PDB file of N, CA, C and O in Angstrom:
ATOM      1  N   MET A   1     -16.968   1.096  14.900  1.00  0.00           N
ATOM      2  CA  MET A   1     -15.880   0.168  14.776  1.00  0.00           C
ATOM      3  C   MET A   1     -15.516  -0.042  13.308  1.00  0.00           C
ATOM      4  O   MET A   1     -15.317  -1.170  12.858  1.00  0.00           O
ATOM      5  N   ILE A   2     -15.434   1.062  12.574  1.00  0.00           N
ATOM      6  CA  ILE A   2     -15.120   0.954  11.150  1.00  0.00           C
ATOM      7  C   ILE A   2     -13.679   0.521  10.909  1.00  0.00           C
ATOM      8  O   ILE A   2     -13.335   0.099   9.804  1.00  0.00           O
ATOM      9  N   HIS A   3     -12.837   0.621  11.926  1.00  0.00           N
ATOM     10  CA  HIS A   3     -11.448   0.232  11.748  1.00  0.00           C
ATOM     11  C   HIS A   3     -11.280  -1.266  11.517  1.00  0.00           C
ATOM     12  O   HIS A   3     -10.221  -1.704  11.067  1.00  0.00           O
ATOM     13  N   LEU A   4     -12.299  -2.051  11.815  1.00  0.00           N
ATOM     14  CA  LEU A   4     -12.203  -3.494  11.626  1.00  0.00           C
ATOM     15  C   LEU A   4     -12.321  -3.913  10.166  1.00  0.00           C
ATOM     16  O   LEU A   4     -11.853  -4.989   9.794  1.00  0.00           O
ATOM     17  N   ASN A   5     -12.940  -3.079   9.338  1.00  0.00           N
ATOM     18  CA  ASN A   5     -13.093  -3.452   7.922  1.00  0.00           C
ATOM     19  C   ASN A   5     -12.653  -2.342   6.979  1.00  0.00           C
ATOM     20  O   ASN A   5     -13.215  -2.206   5.892  1.00  0.00           O
ATOM     21  N   TRP A   6     -11.667  -1.548   7.365  1.00  0.00           N
ATOM     22  CA  TRP A   6     -11.201  -0.447   6.524  1.00  0.00           C
ATOM     23  C   TRP A   6     -10.684  -0.919   5.178  1.00  0.00           C
ATOM     24  O   TRP A   6     -10.924  -0.263   4.165  1.00  0.00           O
ATOM     25  N   GLU A   7      -9.986  -2.033   5.145  1.00  0.00           N
ATOM     26  CA  GLU A   7      -9.419  -2.500   3.886  1.00  0.00           C
ATOM     27  C   GLU A   7     -10.499  -2.807   2.850  1.00  0.00           C
ATOM     28  O   GLU A   7     -10.263  -2.642   1.653  1.00  0.00           O
ATOM     29  N   GLU A   8     -11.666  -3.248   3.283  1.00  0.00           N
ATOM     30  CA  GLU A   8     -12.744  -3.609   2.373  1.00  0.00           C
ATOM     31  C   GLU A   8     -13.688  -2.448   2.062  1.00  0.00           C
ATOM     32  O   GLU A   8     -14.562  -2.596   1.208  1.00  0.00           O
ATOM     33  N   ARG A   9     -13.548  -1.327   2.709  1.00  0.00           N
ATOM     34  CA  ARG A   9     -14.454  -0.194   2.507  1.00  0.00           C
ATOM     35  C   ARG A   9     -14.304   0.381   1.104  1.00  0.00           C
ATOM     36  O   ARG A   9     -13.253   0.264   0.472  1.00  0.00           O
ATOM     37  N   ASP A  10     -15.380   1.004   0.635  1.00  0.00           N
ATOM     38  CA  ASP A  10     -15.324   1.691  -0.656  1.00  0.00           C
ATOM     39  C   ASP A  10     -14.389   2.891  -0.566  1.00  0.00           C
ATOM     40  O   ASP A  10     -14.226   3.489   0.498  1.00  0.00           O
ATOM     41  N   THR A  11     -13.784   3.229  -1.686  1.00  0.00           N
ATOM     42  CA  THR A  11     -12.888   4.375  -1.748  1.00  0.00           C
ATOM     43  C   THR A  11     -13.705   5.655  -1.806  1.00  0.00           C
ATOM     44  O   THR A  11     -14.611   5.780  -2.630  1.00  0.00           O
ATOM     45  N   GLU A  12     -13.386   6.614  -0.929  1.00  0.00           N
ATOM     46  CA  GLU A  12     -14.102   7.889  -0.915  1.00  0.00           C
ATOM     47  C   GLU A  12     -13.621   8.815  -2.020  1.00  0.00           C
ATOM     48  O   GLU A  12     -14.425   9.478  -2.675  1.00  0.00           O
ATOM     49  N   LYS A  13     -12.313   8.860  -2.225  1.00  0.00           N
ATOM     50  CA  LYS A  13     -11.708   9.685  -3.266  1.00  0.00           C
ATOM     51  C   LYS A  13     -10.269   9.245  -3.448  1.00  0.00           C
ATOM     52  O   LYS A  13      -9.759   8.413  -2.698  1.00  0.00           O
ATOM     53  N   THR A  14      -9.621   9.812  -4.452  1.00  0.00           N
ATOM     54  CA  THR A  14      -8.225   9.505  -4.724  1.00  0.00           C
ATOM     55  C   THR A  14      -7.396  10.758  -4.483  1.00  0.00           C
ATOM     56  O   THR A  14      -7.782  11.860  -4.874  1.00  0.00           O
ATOM     57  N   ILE A  15      -6.251  10.573  -3.834  1.00  0.00           N
ATOM     58  CA  ILE A  15      -5.345  11.684  -3.532  1.00  0.00           C
ATOM     59  C   ILE A  15      -3.956  11.314  -4.031  1.00  0.00           C
ATOM     60  O   ILE A  15      -3.654  10.145  -4.269  1.00  0.00           O
ATOM     61  N   GLU A  16      -3.124  12.326  -4.183  1.00  0.00           N
ATOM     62  CA  GLU A  16      -1.744  12.112  -4.616  1.00  0.00           C
ATOM     63  C   GLU A  16      -0.809  12.672  -3.559  1.00  0.00           C
ATOM     64  O   GLU A  16      -1.017  13.770  -3.044  1.00  0.00           O
ATOM     65  N   CYS A  17       0.218  11.906  -3.247  1.00  0.00           N
ATOM     66  CA  CYS A  17       1.211  12.352  -2.277  1.00  0.00           C
ATOM     67  C   CYS A  17       2.074  13.443  -2.911  1.00  0.00           C
ATOM     68  O   CYS A  17       2.614  13.261  -4.002  1.00  0.00           O
ATOM     69  N   VAL A  18       2.198  14.568  -2.222  1.00  0.00           N
ATOM     70  CA  VAL A  18       2.972  15.693  -2.729  1.00  0.00           C
ATOM     71  C   VAL A  18       4.403  15.644  -2.197  1.00  0.00           C
ATOM     72  O   VAL A  18       5.352  15.943  -2.922  1.00  0.00           O
ATOM     73  N   HIS A  19       4.551  15.264  -0.927  1.00  0.00           N
ATOM     74  CA  HIS A  19       5.885  15.170  -0.321  1.00  0.00           C
ATOM     75  C   HIS A  19       5.837  14.200   0.848  1.00  0.00           C
ATOM     76  O   HIS A  19       4.759  13.869   1.342  1.00  0.00           O
ATOM     77  N   ALA A  20       6.989  13.748   1.286  1.00  0.00           N
ATOM     78  CA  ALA A  20       7.108  12.863   2.441  1.00  0.00           C
ATOM     79  C   ALA A  20       8.159  13.410   3.391  1.00  0.00           C
ATOM     80  O   ALA A  20       8.854  12.654   4.069  1.00  0.00           O
ATOM     81  N   ASP A  21       8.267  14.736   3.434  1.00  0.00           N
ATOM     82  CA  ASP A  21       9.260  15.404   4.288  1.00  0.00           C
ATOM     83  C   ASP A  21       8.593  15.827   5.588  1.00  0.00           C
ATOM     84  O   ASP A  21       8.069  16.935   5.697  1.00  0.00           O
ATOM     85  N   ALA A  22       8.617  14.952   6.554  1.00  0.00           N
ATOM     86  CA  ALA A  22       8.001  15.233   7.848  1.00  0.00           C
ATOM     87  C   ALA A  22       9.073  15.685   8.830  1.00  0.00           C
ATOM     88  O   ALA A  22      10.183  15.154   8.838  1.00  0.00           O
ATOM     89  N   GLN A  23       8.735  16.661   9.654  1.00  0.00           N
ATOM     90  CA  GLN A  23       9.680  17.138  10.656  1.00  0.00           C
ATOM     91  C   GLN A  23       9.591  16.337  11.942  1.00  0.00           C
ATOM     92  O   GLN A  23      10.595  16.141  12.626  1.00  0.00           O
ATOM     93  N   LYS A  24       8.389  15.871  12.274  1.00  0.00           N
ATOM     94  CA  LYS A  24       8.194  15.215  13.556  1.00  0.00           C
ATOM     95  C   LYS A  24       8.124  13.691  13.442  1.00  0.00           C
ATOM     96  O   LYS A  24       8.518  12.982  14.368  1.00  0.00           O
ATOM     97  N   PHE A  25       7.631  13.191  12.324  1.00  0.00           N
ATOM     98  CA  PHE A  25       7.423  11.755  12.161  1.00  0.00           C
ATOM     99  C   PHE A  25       8.196  11.240  10.961  1.00  0.00           C
ATOM    100  O   PHE A  25       8.607  12.023  10.104  1.00  0.00           O
ATOM    101  N   ILE A  26       8.398   9.937  10.892  1.00  0.00           N
ATOM    102  CA  ILE A  26       9.050   9.313   9.742  1.00  0.00           C
ATOM    103  C   ILE A  26       7.948   8.757   8.841  1.00  0.00           C
ATOM    104  O   ILE A  26       7.273   7.792   9.203  1.00  0.00           O
ATOM    105  N   VAL A  27       7.769   9.358   7.684  1.00  0.00           N
ATOM    106  CA  VAL A  27       6.745   8.881   6.751  1.00  0.00           C
ATOM    107  C   VAL A  27       7.324   8.541   5.388  1.00  0.00           C
ATOM    108  O   VAL A  27       6.602   8.046   4.522  1.00  0.00           O
ATOM    109  N   ASN A  28       8.611   8.795   5.180  1.00  0.00           N
ATOM    110  CA  ASN A  28       9.187   8.562   3.845  1.00  0.00           C
ATOM    111  C   ASN A  28       9.271   7.083   3.489  1.00  0.00           C
ATOM    112  O   ASN A  28       9.464   6.760   2.317  1.00  0.00           O
ATOM    113  N   ASN A  29       9.137   6.177   4.441  1.00  0.00           N
ATOM    114  CA  ASN A  29       9.106   4.756   4.108  1.00  0.00           C
ATOM    115  C   ASN A  29       7.671   4.233   3.955  1.00  0.00           C
ATOM    116  O   ASN A  29       7.470   3.068   3.610  1.00  0.00           O
ATOM    117  N   LYS A  30       6.682   5.083   4.208  1.00  0.00           N
ATOM    118  CA  LYS A  30       5.269   4.698   4.061  1.00  0.00           C
ATOM    119  C   LYS A  30       4.576   5.412   2.911  1.00  0.00           C
ATOM    120  O   LYS A  30       3.560   4.929   2.413  1.00  0.00           O
ATOM    121  N   LEU A  31       5.109   6.560   2.475  1.00  0.00           N
ATOM    122  CA  LEU A  31       4.520   7.339   1.389  1.00  0.00           C
ATOM    123  C   LEU A  31       5.546   7.562   0.289  1.00  0.00           C
ATOM    124  O   LEU A  31       6.741   7.692   0.555  1.00  0.00           O
ATOM    125  N   THR A  32       5.070   7.606  -0.942  1.00  0.00           N
ATOM    126  CA  THR A  32       5.922   7.883  -2.092  1.00  0.00           C
ATOM    127  C   THR A  32       5.389   9.113  -2.808  1.00  0.00           C
ATOM    128  O   THR A  32       4.267   9.089  -3.314  1.00  0.00           O
ATOM    129  N   PRO A  33       6.178  10.201  -2.863  1.00  0.00           N
ATOM    130  CA  PRO A  33       5.708  11.388  -3.584  1.00  0.00           C
ATOM    131  C   PRO A  33       5.402  11.053  -5.039  1.00  0.00           C
ATOM    132  O   PRO A  33       6.176  10.372  -5.711  1.00  0.00           O
ATOM    133  N   GLY A  34       4.255  11.547  -5.513  1.00  0.00           N
ATOM    134  CA  GLY A  34       3.816  11.287  -6.868  1.00  0.00           C
ATOM    135  C   GLY A  34       2.892  10.083  -6.995  1.00  0.00           C
ATOM    136  O   GLY A  34       2.235   9.919  -8.023  1.00  0.00           O
ATOM    137  N   LYS A  35       2.832   9.255  -5.986  1.00  0.00           N
ATOM    138  CA  LYS A  35       1.979   8.069  -6.027  1.00  0.00           C
ATOM    139  C   LYS A  35       0.556   8.434  -5.596  1.00  0.00           C
ATOM    140  O   LYS A  35       0.361   9.282  -4.725  1.00  0.00           O
ATOM    141  N   GLN A  36      -0.424   7.790  -6.209  1.00  0.00           N
ATOM    142  CA  GLN A  36      -1.822   8.024  -5.863  1.00  0.00           C
ATOM    143  C   GLN A  36      -2.288   6.983  -4.851  1.00  0.00           C
ATOM    144  O   GLN A  36      -1.930   5.808  -4.931  1.00  0.00           O
ATOM    145  N   TYR A  37      -3.096   7.444  -3.898  1.00  0.00           N
ATOM    146  CA  TYR A  37      -3.619   6.581  -2.851  1.00  0.00           C
ATOM    147  C   TYR A  37      -5.129   6.740  -2.778  1.00  0.00           C
ATOM    148  O   TYR A  37      -5.666   7.808  -3.073  1.00  0.00           O
ATOM    149  N   GLU A  38      -5.810   5.670  -2.385  1.00  0.00           N
ATOM    150  CA  GLU A  38      -7.251   5.688  -2.237  1.00  0.00           C
ATOM    151  C   GLU A  38      -7.601   5.967  -0.777  1.00  0.00           C
ATOM    152  O   GLU A  38      -7.094   5.301   0.126  1.00  0.00           O
ATOM    153  N   VAL A  39      -8.464   6.947  -0.550  1.00  0.00           N
ATOM    154  CA  VAL A  39      -8.874   7.334   0.793  1.00  0.00           C
ATOM    155  C   VAL A  39      -9.979   6.398   1.264  1.00  0.00           C
ATOM    156  O   VAL A  39     -11.014   6.267   0.610  1.00  0.00           O
ATOM    157  N   LYS A  40      -9.754   5.753   2.394  1.00  0.00           N
ATOM    158  CA  LYS A  40     -10.747   4.851   2.967  1.00  0.00           C
ATOM    159  C   LYS A  40     -11.587   5.548   4.025  1.00  0.00           C
ATOM    160  O   LYS A  40     -12.738   5.173   4.245  1.00  0.00           O
ATOM    161  N   ASN A  41     -11.028   6.557   4.683  1.00  0.00           N
ATOM    162  CA  ASN A  41     -11.751   7.347   5.670  1.00  0.00           C
ATOM    163  C   ASN A  41     -11.041   8.690   5.792  1.00  0.00           C
ATOM    164  O   ASN A  41      -9.856   8.803   5.478  1.00  0.00           O
ATOM    165  N   GLU A  42     -11.768   9.704   6.248  1.00  0.00           N
ATOM    166  CA  GLU A  42     -11.206  11.049   6.341  1.00  0.00           C
ATOM    167  C   GLU A  42     -11.751  11.728   7.588  1.00  0.00           C
ATOM    168  O   GLU A  42     -12.935  11.610   7.906  1.00  0.00           O
ATOM    169  N   THR A  43     -10.882  12.435   8.287  1.00  0.00           N
ATOM    170  CA  THR A  43     -11.299  13.284   9.394  1.00  0.00           C
ATOM    171  C   THR A  43     -10.909  14.710   9.045  1.00  0.00           C
ATOM    172  O   THR A  43     -10.472  14.989   7.929  1.00  0.00           O
ATOM    173  N   GLU A  44     -11.068  15.590   9.986  1.00  0.00           N
ATOM    174  CA  GLU A  44     -10.742  17.001   9.736  1.00  0.00           C
ATOM    175  C   GLU A  44      -9.262  17.204   9.450  1.00  0.00           C
ATOM    176  O   GLU A  44      -8.908  18.076   8.656  1.00  0.00           O
ATOM    177  N   ALA A  45      -8.396  16.425  10.072  1.00  0.00           N
ATOM    178  CA  ALA A  45      -6.956  16.621   9.930  1.00  0.00           C
ATOM    179  C   ALA A  45      -6.226  15.485   9.211  1.00  0.00           C
ATOM    180  O   ALA A  45      -5.088  15.667   8.779  1.00  0.00           O
ATOM    181  N   PHE A  46      -6.858  14.323   9.076  1.00  0.00           N
ATOM    182  CA  PHE A  46      -6.164  13.144   8.561  1.00  0.00           C
ATOM    183  C   PHE A  46      -6.900  12.483   7.401  1.00  0.00           C
ATOM    184  O   PHE A  46      -8.123  12.555   7.286  1.00  0.00           O
ATOM    185  N   TYR A  47      -6.100  11.829   6.538  1.00  0.00           N
ATOM    186  CA  TYR A  47      -6.604  10.873   5.560  1.00  0.00           C
ATOM    187  C   TYR A  47      -6.169   9.494   6.041  1.00  0.00           C
ATOM    188  O   TYR A  47      -5.040   9.331   6.505  1.00  0.00           O
ATOM    189  N   PHE A  48      -7.035   8.514   5.938  1.00  0.00           N
ATOM    190  CA  PHE A  48      -6.700   7.136   6.246  1.00  0.00           C
ATOM    191  C   PHE A  48      -6.647   6.383   4.927  1.00  0.00           C
ATOM    192  O   PHE A  48      -7.656   6.240   4.236  1.00  0.00           O
ATOM    193  N   ILE A  49      -5.453   5.903   4.587  1.00  0.00           N
ATOM    194  CA  ILE A  49      -5.199   5.303   3.281  1.00  0.00           C
ATOM    195  C   ILE A  49      -4.462   3.981   3.452  1.00  0.00           C
ATOM    196  O   ILE A  49      -3.934   3.680   4.523  1.00  0.00           O
ATOM    197  N   MET A  50      -4.436   3.192   2.367  1.00  0.00           N
ATOM    198  CA  MET A  50      -3.571   2.015   2.323  1.00  0.00           C
ATOM    199  C   MET A  50      -2.189   2.531   1.917  1.00  0.00           C
ATOM    200  O   MET A  50      -2.000   2.962   0.780  1.00  0.00           O
ATOM    201  N   ASP A  51      -1.230   2.490   2.831  1.00  0.00           N
ATOM    202  CA  ASP A  51       0.092   3.042   2.541  1.00  0.00           C
ATOM    203  C   ASP A  51       0.975   1.996   1.850  1.00  0.00           C
ATOM    204  O   ASP A  51       0.489   0.943   1.438  1.00  0.00           O
ATOM    205  N   ASN A  52       2.267   2.291   1.727  1.00  0.00           N
ATOM    206  CA  ASN A  52       3.186   1.405   1.006  1.00  0.00           C
ATOM    207  C   ASN A  52       3.375   0.050   1.681  1.00  0.00           C
ATOM    208  O   ASN A  52       3.877  -0.879   1.049  1.00  0.00           O
ATOM    209  N   SER A  53       2.989  -0.086   2.939  1.00  0.00           N
ATOM    210  CA  SER A  53       3.096  -1.363   3.637  1.00  0.00           C
ATOM    211  C   SER A  53       1.830  -2.199   3.480  1.00  0.00           C
ATOM    212  O   SER A  53       1.702  -3.255   4.100  1.00  0.00           O
ATOM    213  N   ASN A  54       0.883  -1.724   2.644  1.00  0.00           N
ATOM    214  CA  ASN A  54      -0.414  -2.380   2.421  1.00  0.00           C
ATOM    215  C   ASN A  54      -1.236  -2.511   3.692  1.00  0.00           C
ATOM    216  O   ASN A  54      -2.019  -3.447   3.850  1.00  0.00           O
ATOM    217  N   ARG A  55      -1.046  -1.561   4.591  1.00  0.00           N
ATOM    218  CA  ARG A  55      -1.839  -1.466   5.818  1.00  0.00           C
ATOM    219  C   ARG A  55      -2.485  -0.095   5.835  1.00  0.00           C
ATOM    220  O   ARG A  55      -2.013   0.820   5.161  1.00  0.00           O
ATOM    221  N   ILE A  56      -3.552   0.059   6.593  1.00  0.00           N
ATOM    222  CA  ILE A  56      -4.194   1.357   6.727  1.00  0.00           C
ATOM    223  C   ILE A  56      -3.344   2.229   7.644  1.00  0.00           C
ATOM    224  O   ILE A  56      -2.921   1.799   8.717  1.00  0.00           O
ATOM    225  N   GLY A  57      -3.103   3.451   7.205  1.00  0.00           N
ATOM    226  CA  GLY A  57      -2.364   4.414   8.010  1.00  0.00           C
ATOM    227  C   GLY A  57      -3.046   5.765   7.939  1.00  0.00           C
ATOM    228  O   GLY A  57      -3.651   6.115   6.926  1.00  0.00           O
ATOM    229  N   GLY A  58      -2.945   6.516   9.013  1.00  0.00           N
ATOM    230  CA  GLY A  58      -3.502   7.863   9.053  1.00  0.00           C
ATOM    231  C   GLY A  58      -2.384   8.883   8.879  1.00  0.00           C
ATOM    232  O   GLY A  58      -1.379   8.838   9.589  1.00  0.00           O
ATOM    233  N   PHE A  59      -2.562   9.796   7.938  1.00  0.00           N
ATOM    234  CA  PHE A  59      -1.533  10.781   7.629  1.00  0.00           C
ATOM    235  C   PHE A  59      -2.157  12.167   7.554  1.00  0.00           C
ATOM    236  O   PHE A  59      -3.300  12.323   7.125  1.00  0.00           O
ATOM    237  N   TYR A  60      -1.389  13.176   7.979  1.00  0.00           N
ATOM    238  CA  TYR A  60      -1.857  14.556   7.877  1.00  0.00           C
ATOM    239  C   TYR A  60      -2.200  14.884   6.429  1.00  0.00           C
ATOM    240  O   TYR A  60      -1.572  14.375   5.501  1.00  0.00           O
ATOM    241  N   LYS A  61      -3.183  15.721   6.249  1.00  0.00           N
ATOM    242  CA  LYS A  61      -3.638  16.087   4.915  1.00  0.00           C
ATOM    243  C   LYS A  61      -2.618  16.911   4.135  1.00  0.00           C
ATOM    244  O   LYS A  61      -2.689  16.979   2.908  1.00  0.00           O
ATOM    245  N   ASN A  62      -1.666  17.541   4.834  1.00  0.00           N
ATOM    246  CA  ASN A  62      -0.709  18.405   4.126  1.00  0.00           C
ATOM    247  C   ASN A  62       0.300  17.619   3.278  1.00  0.00           C
ATOM    248  O   ASN A  62       1.075  18.225   2.538  1.00  0.00           O
ATOM    249  N   TYR A  63       0.303  16.284   3.372  1.00  0.00           N
ATOM    250  CA  TYR A  63       1.179  15.480   2.527  1.00  0.00           C
ATOM    251  C   TYR A  63       0.564  15.202   1.150  1.00  0.00           C
ATOM    252  O   TYR A  63       1.230  14.642   0.278  1.00  0.00           O
ATOM    253  N   PHE A  64      -0.699  15.588   0.950  1.00  0.00           N
ATOM    254  CA  PHE A  64      -1.435  15.173  -0.226  1.00  0.00           C
ATOM    255  C   PHE A  64      -2.132  16.345  -0.923  1.00  0.00           C
ATOM    256  O   PHE A  64      -2.308  17.428  -0.364  1.00  0.00           O
ATOM    257  N   LYS A  65      -2.517  16.075  -2.162  1.00  0.00           N
ATOM    258  CA  LYS A  65      -3.441  16.970  -2.880  1.00  0.00           C
ATOM    259  C   LYS A  65      -4.548  16.079  -3.443  1.00  0.00           C
ATOM    260  O   LYS A  65      -4.320  14.932  -3.828  1.00  0.00           O
ATOM    261  N   GLU A  66      -5.747  16.647  -3.476  1.00  0.00           N
ATOM    262  CA  GLU A  66      -6.896  15.905  -3.995  1.00  0.00           C
ATOM    263  C   GLU A  66      -6.875  15.901  -5.508  1.00  0.00           C
ATOM    264  O   GLU A  66      -6.523  16.899  -6.137  1.00  0.00           O
ATOM    265  N   LEU A  67      -7.249  14.789  -6.084  1.00  0.00           N
ATOM    266  CA  LEU A  67      -7.361  14.667  -7.534  1.00  0.00           C
ATOM    267  C   LEU A  67      -8.822  14.778  -7.915  1.00  0.00           C
ATOM    268  O   LEU A  67      -9.696  14.304  -7.189  1.00  0.00           O
ATOM    269  N   LYS A  68      -9.085  15.386  -9.023  1.00  0.00           N
ATOM    270  CA  LYS A  68     -10.472  15.578  -9.477  1.00  0.00           C
ATOM    271  C   LYS A  68     -10.915  14.433 -10.349  1.00  0.00           C
ATOM    272  O   LYS A  68     -12.051  14.422 -10.822  1.00  0.00           O
TER     273      LYS A  68
END
């Protein structure tokens, strides 16, 4: 039940949004290209981050690049 305290979890890594051009979903109002986001949880296909609405959202990894 980690979804109950995602906002307070430690950051796993930092990623940068590369684009917000989705074909199937609307993400351009939740992501800003060039902005850095802190990853709160990660699965094989998704990053769970605090998006522009200050809520946790799950987004495909192809919208981001990892920062070192």
